[in-house]
N, C-alpha and C positions, 0 to 999 in steps of 0.2 A: 115505255111509260115514263113520263118526265118525273123527276124527283121533286118533292115539295121544296119550297124555298126555305133554306135553313134559318133558324132563329138565331139572334145574336147570343154569344156565350154569356154565362153567368160570371160576373166579376164582383169582387169585394172592394167597395170604396174604402180606402184606408182611413180617411178622415172621419167617417161616420160608422163604418162597420156594416153598412147595408149591402145586401145582395141584390144586384140589379142586372138586367140584360142590356148590354150596351155594345155597340160596335166601336172599336178603338184600334189603334195601331201602337206597336211597341217602338217604333222609330221616334227618337227624341226630336221634336219639331225644331228645337233651338239649333240643332246641328245640321238641319237640312233646309236652311233658309233659301228662299228662291233668289234668283238673280235680280239684282237691283234694276229697276226700270230706268230707262234713260230719262233725263230731265224733260219734262213736258214743255212744250212750246213749239209754235209753228216755225219750221225752218225758213230762214230768209231766202227769198228767191233771188234777191239782188244784193250785191256786196257794195256798201257805200265806199265812196272815195276815201283813201286812208287819211287824208288831211282835211276832210270836211268837218264842219261843225258837229254833225251828228256822230261821226266816228270818234272824234276827240271826246265828246260827252260820254259815249259808251265806254271808252277806255277809262275815263276818269271814274265812272260809276263802278266799273269792274275792279279797278285798283282800290277804290274806297271799300268795296264789299270784301275783297280779299284781306285788306288791312283790318277791317272790322272782325272778320273771322279769325285772323291770326291773334288779335288782341283777346278775343273771347276764349280761344283755345289756351292762350298763355295764362289767362286768369283762372281757367278751370284747372290747369296743371298746377299752378301755384297753390290752389286750394285743395289739391290732392295730398295723400300721405307722403308721396315722394317730394312734392313741392314744399310741403311743410318741413320735411327733413332738411332740404337744401337751405331753406331760409333760416332754420334754427342753427345750422352749422355756421352759416355766414354771420349771424348775429353773435354767436359765441366767439368766433374768430375776431370779429371787430372788437368785442370786449377784451379779448386776450391781447390784442395789439395795443390797447391803451396802456398796458404795463410798460411799453416802450415810449409811447407818444405823450402820455399824460404825466406831468411832472410829479404830482403827489404819489402816484403809484410807483413811478420810476425811482423816486427817492426812497420809498419804503423798501425797495429791493436792494438798495445799497449802490456803491460806486462801481463795482466790477461790471464788465460788459456781459453780453449773453442774455439780456432780458427778453429777447425774442423767443426764448424757450417757452414762455407762458402761452404765446400764440401757437407755438408748435404743439403743445399739449392738447390744445383744443382741436387740432387737426387729427392727431392720433386717437385720442379718446373723444371723438366727436359726439355730440348729443343726439344725432339722428339714429337713435336706437330705443328699444323698449326700456321700461323701468327695470325689468329684471336683468337685462343686459347691462344697464347702467350700474346696478348693484354689483354685478360680477366684475365690471370694469373698475369700479372703485376699490373693491377688495384686491384685485390684481395690482392696481396702482399702488395701494398701500404697501403690499408685500414688495413690489418693485422698488419703491422709494426707500423702504427700510433696508433692503439688501444693498442698494447703492450707497446709502449713508454708512452702512456698516463697513463695506469694502473701502470707502473713501477714508473713514477714520482710521481703520486698521492699517491701510497703506501709509497714511501720513505718520501714524505712530511708529510703524516699523522703520520708516525713513529717518525719523528723529532719533530712534534708539540706536540704530546701527550707523547712521551717517553723522550725527552730532555727538551723541554720548560716547559711542565706541570709536568714532572717527574712522569708519570704514565706508566711505561713500559708495565705492564700487560694489561692495557686498550689499549695501542697502538698495541700490538701484537694481541689482540682480534679483534680490528677494521680492521687490515690488513687481518686477516684470514677471517672474515665474509664478509667484503666489497669487497676486492680486489682479494682474492683467491676464496671464495665461490661465490660472486656476479660476479666477472670478468670471471671466468671459467664457471659459470652457464650461463652467457650471451653468451659465446662462444658456449656452447652446444645447447642453444636455436637457435642461428643462424645456426648452423650446421644442425639441424633437419629441421628448417623452410625453408632453401634454398634448401636442398637435392641436392647439386651439388658437384661432386667429387673435383673440384677445391676449393670450399669452405671448404671441409674437409681438404684439404692440407693446406689452409690458416689458419684454426683453429689449426692445428698442429704447424705451424710456430709461431702463436701467443702464444700458450702454451709454446713452447720452449723458446721464448724470455722472457715471464713473469717469468717462473720458474727459468731461469738463473739469474734474478735480485732479485726476492722477496725471494726465498727459498734457493738459492745457496750461494749468497754473504752475508757478515756479516753487510753490511751497514744498512739494514732494521732491523736486529736483535739488533744492537747496537745503533739505533736511530741516525745515522750519515748520512747526505746527501752527497752522492758521485756520481758524474756523470760518473766516469771512466768506469764502466761496461755498463751503459746505452749508452754511446758514442761508446764503442767497439761493442756492439750488433748492433747498428744502422749502423756502418761501415760494419760489416759483412753481414748484410742483404742487404745493397745496393750493396756490392761487388758481393755477390752470385747471386742476381737478374740480375745485369748487365752482368755477365759472361754468364749466361744461355740465356739471351735475345740476346746478340751479336752472340753467336753460332747459335741460332735459325734463326737469320736473315741473317747471312753471310755464313753459311755452309749448302748447300743443302736445301735452303729455301722451305718450303712446304706451299702451299696456300689452305686455306679452300674452297675458291671458286672453285679451280680446283678439289679438292676432292669431293665437292658437285656435280659438273657436271659429274664427273666420276661415282659416286654412282647413279646419275639420269640415266645415260646410262645403267648401270647394271640392275636397276629396270625396265627400259623400256623393255629391252631384255627379262627378266623373265616374264613380263606381256604378251608379245607377244607369248612366248612359251606356257604359260598356256592357253591363248585364243585359240591357234591352237589345242591343245590337247583336250580341252573341246568340241570344235566344231567337231573335228574329231570323238570323241566318240559319239556325238549326231547323226552325219550323218551315222555312222556305226551301231548304235543301241547297242553299247557295251560299258560298263564302264571300259574296260581293259585299255584304254588310261588314264582315270582319276586315276586309281589305279596303273598305271605303275611307275617304278622307274624314268622315264623321267619327269613325272608330279611332283613327289615328289622332284626331283632335282630342277625343276623350282620354285616350291612353297617354298622350303627351301632357295633358292637363294634370293627370294624377302623378305622372313622373316628375313634373316640375313642382307640384305643390307638396309632395311627400317630404323632400329634404327641408322645405320651409316649415312644414308641420313639426318635424323632429327638432329643428332649431328653436321654434317657438316653445316647444315643450320644455326644452332645457332652460330657456330664459324664464318661462313661467314658474319653474321650480324655485328660482330665487325670489320671485314675488310672493309665491304661496308660503314659502318657508319664512320669509321676512315678516309676513302678516300673521303667521301662526295657523295657516290653513294646510297643514301637512296631509290630512286625510283627503282633502279635495284634490290635491296634486296627485295622490295615488290613484284616484279615480280618473283624473285627466289622462294619466299614463295608461290606465286600463282602457279608456276609449281609443287611444291611439293604437294600442296593441290589438284591440278588436278590429280596427280598420285594417291593420296589417294582415290579420287573418282573413278578412273579407277579400282583400286584394289577392292573397294567395289562392283563395277559392275561385276568384275570377280567372286566374291563370289556369287552375285545374279544369274549370268549365270550358275555357277556350281550347285546352288540349283535348277534352272529350269531343267538342264540336269538330275539331280537326280530324278526329277519327272518322266521323260521319262523312266529312267532305272527301277524305281520301278513299273511302269505300265506294262512294258514288262515282269516283273517277276511274273505277276499275274498267278495263277494256272489255267490251261485250262481244261474245261470239254468237252468231245467229243460231247455231245448233245447240247451244247450251246457255243456261242462265248466266254462267260466269266462264270466262275463257280460261282462267287459271285453274289448275287442279292441285289441291292441297293434299300432298301425300309425302311420305318420308323420302321419296326419291326425287319428285319434281314439284317444285313450288315456286311461283313467281310472286314475290311479296308486293303488296300494294304500296304506293308512295305515301309515306307518312311524314313528309317533310313539312317545313314551316309554311305558313300562309303566303309568305312572300315568294315561294317557289312555285306557286300554282297560277302563274299569270297566263300561261298558254297551255291549251289542252288539245291534243291531236283529235281529228275527227272521229277516229274509232273509239277513243276514250269518252268523247263527249256524248255518245249515243245514249248511254244509260243515264247520264246527268240530265240531258234534255228531256228524256222521258219523265224523269222525276220532277223536273221543273213544271211540266205540263199538267201535273196532277191538280185538279181544281180544289180538292179538299185541303191542300196544304197552304194554299194562298190565303193571305190574311182576310181578304174580303169575304170569304165564305166560311169563317170559323163558326162553330156551332157547339151546342151543349154536348156533354159526353153521351147522353142517351140518344140524341139524334144521330151523333156520329156512329155509334155502334149499330144503330138500326140501319143506317144507310150502307155501312160497310157490309153488314150481313145480307141485305137485299141485293147489293151489287154482286156479291160472290155467288149467291143463289141463282141470280139471273145469268151470270157468266158460266157457271158450272153445268153445262148441258150434258156432259158425259161424266161417268163415274171415274174415268181415268184421268180427268183433268185435275191437277193438284190445286189446292187452295191458293198457293203462292206460285206464280210462274216466273217471277223475276224478283231479285232482291229489293228493288225499289218499291215493290208492293208491300214489303214488310215495313218500310218507313211510312208508306201511305197508311197502312192499317194502324200502325202505332200512333201516328199523329192524329188520325181520326179519333182514336180512343182517348189519347192523353193531351192532344194539342190544346183544346179549349181550357182545361184546368191548368195546364202548364202556362199558357198565355195569361190566364187570370192571376196565377201566383206571381209571375214575373211583373205583371202590371202593378200588383200590390207592393212587391219588393222595390221596384224602381221608383214608384211614387213616394214611398217612405224615404228612400235615399235622396231623391231630388228635393224633398222638402227639408230645408236647412234645419238641423236640430237646435240651432241657436238663433236668437233674435237678431235684430239689426244693431248697427253701430249707435252708440259707443259701448254699451254694456254687454251685448250679445247674451242676453238672458236665455236660459234653457227653456224651450217651449215644445216639449214633447206632447203630441196629441194623445190624449188618454185612450183613444180608440185604436191606436196603431197596434198595440200588443194583441188585442182581441182580433183585429182584422187579420193580422199576420197568422195568428194561430188557426183561425177559421180557414183561411186560404191554404195554409200548409196541410191542414187536416183533409180538406177536400182533395188536394193534390196527391197526398199519400194514398188515400183510398182509391182514387182513379188510377194512380200509378200501379198499385198492386193488382187491380182488376185488369189493366191494360197488359201488363206482363203475363198475367195468368192466361188471358185470352190469346195473347201472342204465341205462347208456348203450346197452348192447346191446339191452335191452328197448325203449328209446325208438326205436331204429332198426328194430324189427320191422315197424312199420306207418307208411307215409307217406301214408295216405289222409286223415289229419286235416289241417286247414288250417294255414297257416304260423303264424297267431296262436295257435291252440291248442297247436301244437307248441312255440312259444316260451314259452307259459305253463307247460307241463310242464317245459321245460328250466330255466326260472327257479326252479321248485320244486326241481329236482334240484341246481341251483347252490346253493340255500340249504342243502341237505343237505351238499354238499361243503364249503361255507363253514364250517359249524359243526364238521364233523368235522376239518377242517384246523386250525381254531382250537384244538380240543381237543388235537390232535397237537402244536401249538406249545406249549401249556401243559405237556404232558408233557416236552418237550425242555427247557423252562425249569426244570422240576423236577429234571431230571438235573443241570443246572448248579448249582442250589441245593444239592443233595446233595453235589456236588463241593466247593463252598465250605465246607460244614459239615465235610466230612472234612478239608480243609486246616486249618480252625480247630481241629479236634480234635487233630491231630498237632502243631500249633504250641503248643497249650495244654498238651499233655503234656510236650513237650520245650522248656520255656521258656528262651530265651537273652536276657539283658538287654543292652540297648544304649540309649545316650542320644545318638543322632546329631542329634536336634533341638536340642541345646545347641551344636552346631558351627555357629553362625550365620554364620561366615565362609565356610562351604561351602554355604549355602542356595541360591545361584544355580546351582551345579553339580548339587545334589541335585534341584532342581525339574525338570530336564530329563529325568529318567528315573523310572519308576514303581518303587516298592519292592516291590509285589506285582502279579503279572499276574493280572487277574481274568478268569475264563473267559467271562463274558458281554460283555466289552468288544468293541466293534465296531472294525474296522479304519478305518472312516470317522470321523475325529475332528475334523471341521470343521463343527460345527453353527453355523448363523447365529444361533440363539437361545441365549443364555447363561443358565444357571439363575439365577433371582433368589435373592438371599441369603435364607436361611430366615426371618429376622426383619425383612427390609427392607420398606419401603413401596413399592408400585407407583409408578413415577416419573410416570406420566401421559403427556402428549404426548411422543413419542419425539424424540430428538435430530435424526435426519435430517429429520423434518417441520419442526421449529423452525428448523433451519439453512436449509432451502430457503425457508421463509417469510421469513427475514431477508435472503436474498441475491438473490431473483428480480428485484427492482426494479433493483438495480445491474447484473445481467446483461443486462437489457433496455435499459439506458441507452446513449447513444452512446459509441463507442469513441474518446474523446479523452483527451489527457493530463490535462486538468483533471478530468474525471470519474474517471480512474483513480486519481489522487492522493486525491481526495475519497472515493472508494469505499474505498481502503485505510485511510485514517484512520477513516472511519465504521465499517467492519467491525471494526477493532481495538477501538474504543471500545465498540461493541455487544457484542463478545466478552467484554470485562471486565464489562459490565453484566449479561450473561447469567450469568456465573459468580457474580456477587454476588446474582443473583436466584434461585439454586438454593435449594431448600427448606431444606437444612441450613444454608446461610449465612444466609438470612433468619431462620430460627429462632434461630440463635445471636445475630444482631444484635437480634432482638426481646427475647430474654431479657436481653441485656446492657443495652439501653436501659431496660427495665422495672425491672431491679434498680437501675440508677443513679438513676432518678427516685425510687424508694422510699428507697434508702439516703441520698439527698441530704438527707432530713429529719433525719438524725442529725448532719449537718455544719453545717447552717444554724443560726445562733444563735437565730433566731426560732422554730424548730420543734424544737430539740434537746431541750428539757425535755419537750415533748409526746411525742416519740419514746421517750424513756427511761421516762416515766411509764406509757405504755400498752404498753410492751414491744414496740416496733416490730420487734425482731429476729425475733420469732416470726411476724409478718406477712410479713417478707421470706422466711423459710424456707417459709412456706405458698405464697408466690408461686412459688418455685423448684420446689415439688412439683406445684402445680396446672398450671403452664405446660408443657403437653405439646404434642406435635406437631400433633394435629388438634383442631378445636373440639369434636368429639364426645368424645374422650378427656379433654379438659379439663373438660367438663361432668360426665362420670362421676366423675373424680377429685375435682372440687370438691364435688359433692354428697356423696360418701362422706366427705370430710374434714369437711364441715359436720356431718353426722350423728355422725361419730366424736368430734368436739370436744364436742358436747352430751353424749354418753354419757360421755366421759372426764371432763369437769369435774363432771358429776353424781356419778359414782362417786368422784371425788376429794373432793368436799365431804362425801359420806356417810362415807367412810373416815376422814377427818380428825376428824369429830365423834364417830364411834363410838370411835376409838382414843384420843381425848383427848391427841393429840400423842405417844403412846408408841410407840417404835420396835418393841418386841416385839409390839405389836398391828398396827402398820402393815405389818410384813413379811408375815404370813399373809394379811392383807386384800389387799395388793398381789399376792400369789401367786394368790388367787382371781380377781382381775380379769385378771391375765395369762393364767390358764387359759381364761377365757371369750374373751379377745381372740384368743389363738392358736387356739382352736377355730374362731372365725370365719375366721381367716386360712387355716388348713390344711384343716380339715374342710369348711368351707363355700366355700372358694375366694374369699373377699372380702377380699383382702389390704389394699386401701386403708382400708376401714372398720376392720378390726381393728388395723392399725398406728397409725392416727391416734387411735383410742380410747386405746391404751396410751401414745402420745406425749403426749396431753393430760393423762392421769393423771400422767405423770412430771413434766411442767413445772409441775404444780400441787402435788401432794402431796409429792414428793421435794424440789422446790425450797423449799416452805414449811418442811419439816423442816430443810433445810440452813440456812435463815435463822435458825431457832431455835438453831442451834449456833454463833452468833456468827461467821459467815463474813464476809469482807471484801466488803461490798456498799456501793455508793456512796451509796445513799439509803435512807431508811426509810419511803417512801411506802406500803409494803405491810406495815408493822408491825414491821420489824426482827426483834429476838429474840423478839417476841411476834407472830407472823404473823397477819394478818387474812385468813382464807381467802376471804372473800367478795370482797375487793379483788383477790386473786391470781386467782381464777376469772374475775372480770369482765374483768380486763386480758387474760388469755389468750384469752377468748372474743372480745373485741373485736378483738384483734390478729390472731387466726387468721381471723376472718370478713372483716376488711378485706383481708387478704392473699389470701384466696380470691376476693373480688370483684375485686381488682386483677388477679389472674391471668386471670380469666374475661374481663374487659374487654379486656385486652391481647391475649389469644388471639382474641377475636372481632373487634376493631376494627383491630388493627395487623397487617397482612399475614396475614390469617386463612388457615389451611390447612384446608380443609373436607374431611372424609371423604366427604361426598356427591360433591364434585367429583372427588376422587381415584378413587372407585368408578366414576363415570361415565366419566372419561377412561381409566381402566385397562381397563374392559370394552370400550370402543371400540377401544383399541389391541389388545386380545386378539382381537377379531373381525377387525380389519384383518390381523393377523398370520396368523390361521387361513385367511383368504381367500387371502393370498399363498402360503401353504404348499400349499393345494389347487391353486392355479394352476400349480404345478410340473408337474402331471399325474401322478397315481399310476401310470398305465399307460404314458404316454409316456416316462417315465424308464427303464422297462424296455428300450424300444427304443434309447434314446440311450446307455445304459450297458451294454447286453448283459447285463442281469439282475445287474449287480454293485452297484447302488445302489438305495436305497429313497427314495421321495419324502419320507418323514419321517426325517430324519437322526438319527444317534445322539445321545441326550440331549435331543432337542427335545421329546419327549412328556413326559418328567419336568419339563422347564422350563415347559411350558405348564400342567401340572397344579399345580405349585408357585405359579405366577402366579395361577391361579384360586383356589387356597387362600388366598392373601393378599388377593384381592378379597373372599372370603367374610369374612375378618376385618375388612376395611374396611367391609363392609356392616353388620356388627354394630355397629361404632363409629359409623357414620352414623346409626343409629337413635336415638342420644342427642343429635343435633343438632336444634335447633328453628329454623325459619325462618318468616317471616310468610306465606310461600306455603303453609305447612302442614307436617305431619310427614313424615318420610321414608317412602316407600312400601315398607315392609319385606316385605310378602307378595309383591308383584310382583317385587321384586328377588330374593327367595329363589327364585321360580319361574324367573326369568331365569338364575340361576346353576345351577339344576337342569338346564335345557336346555343350558347351556354344558357341564356335565360330561358329559351324554349325547352332545353333539357331539364332545367329546374322546374318548370311548369309540369313537365311529364312526370318528374319524380313526385311532385305533390299530387298529381292526378292518380298515380299508383297508390299513394297513401290513402286517398279517398276510397279506392276500391277495397282496401283491406282494413282500414282502421276502425270502421263502424260495423264490422261483421260480428254480430252478437254471438252467434254460434254456428258451427258447421253442421250441415245435414249429413245424413249417412252417405248419400251419394257424393257430396262434395268431398268428404273425408276420404272416400274410396278413390276418387279421382286424384286428389292431391298425393295420396300414398302411391298410387300406381305411376304417376308422372314425376315422382320425386327426383329420380336420377336425371331425367331430361331437364327439369327445371334447374337443378343444381349445375348441370353443364352449361345451360343457357346463362345463368347468373355469372358463372366463372368466365364464360366467353365475353360477356359485356364488360366485366371487370378487366379482363385481359386487353380488350380494345382500348378502354380508358387508359390503361397503363402504357400501351404502345403509343397512343397519341400524346400522353403527358411526357414520355421519354423523348419523343421526337421534338416537342416544343422545348424541353429543357436543354437538350444537346444541340438543337438546331441542325439535326441530321435529317436527310430526306427519308421518306417512307419507302418501303418496297411495294411492289405491285401484288403482294401476297398477304395482305392484311387478313387476319382471321375473320370469317364471315359470321355475323350474328344471325343472318337470315337462315342459314342452313341449320343452325342449332334450333332456331324457332320452328323450322319445318319438322325437325325430329319430334319436338314437343307436340305439334299439331298431329303428326302421324300417330303418336302414341295415344292421343285422345281418340283418334278415329278407330284404332284397334280396340280400345275400350268400348266405343260405341257399337262397333260391329258385333261384339260378343254379347251385348245387352240389347235384346229385342224388345219391342214395345209391349209384348204380352206380359205385363206385370213387372217388367224391369228385371227379370231374372235371367241370368246368363244361361245360354244353352250350351256353352262351350264346356263348362265343368272341367273335370280332370282331363278330358280329351281335347281341350281347346288347342287351337293351332298357335296361340300366342302364350308363351310361358309367363307365369306370374299372375294370370287372371283367375286361377283356381280359388284363391282366398277371397275373391270378390264375387263368387258365384251366386250367393244369395243376397247380394246388396240391391236394394231398391233404388234405381237411378232414374230421376225425372229429367225432362229437358231443361228445366231451370237450373239444375245442378251444374250444367256445363257453362253457365253464364260467367261464373267467377274466372274460370280459366281462359275463356275467350276474351274477357275484358283485360285480363293480364297479357294475353297475346297482342291485343290492340295497342296497349301502352308500350309494350316491349317493341312493337314495330315502329312506333314513333321514335323511341330512343335509338333504335338501330338506324333509322333514316337520318336523324340528326347527327349521329356519329359519322355517317357517310359524308354529310356535308362538311363536318369539321375536318375529316380526312382530306377532302378535296381542297379545302382552304389551306391546310398544311402543305399539301402537295404543290399548291400554287406558290407558297412561300419558299420551300426548301427543295422542291423537285421530287423526282421519283427514281429510285434505284432499280435498274433492270439487270438481267443476267450478263449483259455485256459491259457493265461498269467495271473499270479497273481501279481497285482499291489498294493493292499491295505494291507500293512504290519505294 
């Protein structure tokens, strides 16, 4: 008999809260656009003669049409935010160049040369930034200017005191070099590394430029004469340049960080909604094609790219909010971002749960048994739980079960139905198929998925539809204000959909386990296979429930933000610095997703900080174990105390930031020494050594890879800049009216490279080389006070100027690269290797806590993954990704950095972190343990402890291999075998507990020791779900560890028994 046509599922319309029956799809239509149709038009059957009148006319129309399209695209780009930024920067640079070209401004700055610094400031502190970023830039510039003026005045005063008053010129020059060049620049380098902020890097360049101009360029310090002429001029130029760029930023196409933050929030929300839909669609269809599709890759990459921008906008919005007195609103902005981070983590857990289903469906089928593998303590073949990318090809034997599951009509989207209809059809089909009493209700694991999705599929699809539609609807309005526009029905719609889903989920799981209990004639291994599949269903459904609950908290935070934004109250409590200690003890805003457990062992790494490498506890133990093993005598105690204190001081001096500051100070001192020595002073001044010193300060960055990247960009930019300078000077014939527009064109191109192309070092150095050549040459022609005429004086020789700049900059680049590579090199390769090793060690220690054991110890009040630790691990992994990119620019004689292998290692690491979060979802919301669950956890405690220790051990082995760069052996401890022992222990427990009331028949005479104390425990089928879900996630972790081991073997090789090591 044909089954009746199913009715569409019940769905909650988020915008209205109505319940309607509607056919819909979870696939986001925007990501599955159809192929563009070819341009309509009848093809020409004859080709006209190339030089005929018709052909020439067609070519002219085509050229005109292309020219028109190009012009239209150019205008649209100029009217875009990026185009506005390029135009703003060009305008600011043009205004800054007037300090050199316009006589009133030039006279205001005085007679000394170097007035091109005003234009240079508009390049470094360019106005193509948000107001919040501009506020931060101004604050940094003020500090930089104050520090530069302080160093300049003190250096000049020291020179006068020791050189003129005490008549010890050599001592004066030595003190200036050591204290104010070495110490001053060393402190700049230390701050540059410590802060790890791009704007601080720009501020350090500004400081270096000002100090170099006074201390090494002018003769006042050299001749021990106190002259404030250059100091006052530099102060005027700095104030003028900062004022110009600030005014352009605020008055021309002003950009708000708050608006940018809300725009990035909307983009992140949309991408999260798309990923949620595709993952759930893949689960419902039983196919991972959606997770592996280009659509999912697009949505995932969209979130990956917008998340750093969102955190950057949040930081800049903080300055705007605090400046305007909206402290509470900023706290809620931060709460929304953190809530989105939690949703993204939940998406990772949901994907990990879906991967469990995909892996189980790929189990090879045996015609004589529902599953070919036999799960027992002796023999067990674990299913592949690897990443989605490793599932590209499936052998025919494996594909059998999957194809069968794909063919199930009730799972396909076009035949979704209500829960009542689904349950009725499932019951009727089983009654019609069960012709004999010996036929079990489930004959194949895929039928468990079929039944589960028949029961829960419609409400799951309805919930995901509601969630995804809420996420895809931008929570903020349109440009320019991006006002909050939360639909008042969203909260009610989500609550209703989640309530329906929870009811159907409980009923579906109940029916599922009742059906599993109908027949006990199947073997224990087959029964365990079925329950493992059922646990996968429960795991995914619970992960989805968790996502829905996180969405409720997300909407709560948005509502709080909306009310706070509407009733703004200004306060500037952050200015009460004397109350900062008391304010830090309490939170200004209670966040609904904050956990009561606020003592994570892992502190979040600073967003811009570099991974430290080997952790302090490991270094401390390595430094002290020898003394702890030494004899306990008075002599050794005194010697140990003195040695440890000396070693402590040395360790502090050996920190990366201290070493970097010392390296910068020593390098700058050695270079600046050339301007003080009589033998080299003339050479230094002739070849403009001050620009080489500035190049050294710019190129000398934290890691060797970053120094190589910056040095190469500066070299290319110098060549382009001096080439453009020579061309402009010859075209303009020294005329200011011609040089101004030519400079604007070069500035437009340079800022296009900086802003549109994202190549800031190349664009900045191009314009800087142009400034120190063209603008400097024009200032010489205006009879400024220059100490020598080796470059032509009032009639500048542009070739000499360009040659001097090129040689000075190139020499400074080489000096910086040599110092970064040979003096205390900080290798990004080494940092990546050590950081990844520390991450694996930390992950192993976290898993060793015991995800399920902690439920027993804390009575379900704590999770093995503490509050904030998941976010800290992910941020650390993100910094390792950045370090991996920097390491690609480092060259060693051993060969180039293995970028592809490192990228795959980090992909496995991110999947491992997703599995860690999925495990926390299994355990963290377990309100209480049933009697059967507690008995199972107690009975399997030893096996689970061994399994956790084995996983921790494998993590440690992999971390050690990475750290030492030693090959692995072909005898890595197997996690799968320990997992088999756990499953075998579960089967022993099951075998002794028969279905008649759940009471053990083994009793004191049981063949399995340890079961006597659980003889009277009532165990239901649902009690096994927790352990099977644990086994599923553990299987994923084990498979990812295998992939990591394979990658490490590809890097360092494998040791076998024939390897000769003793030589």
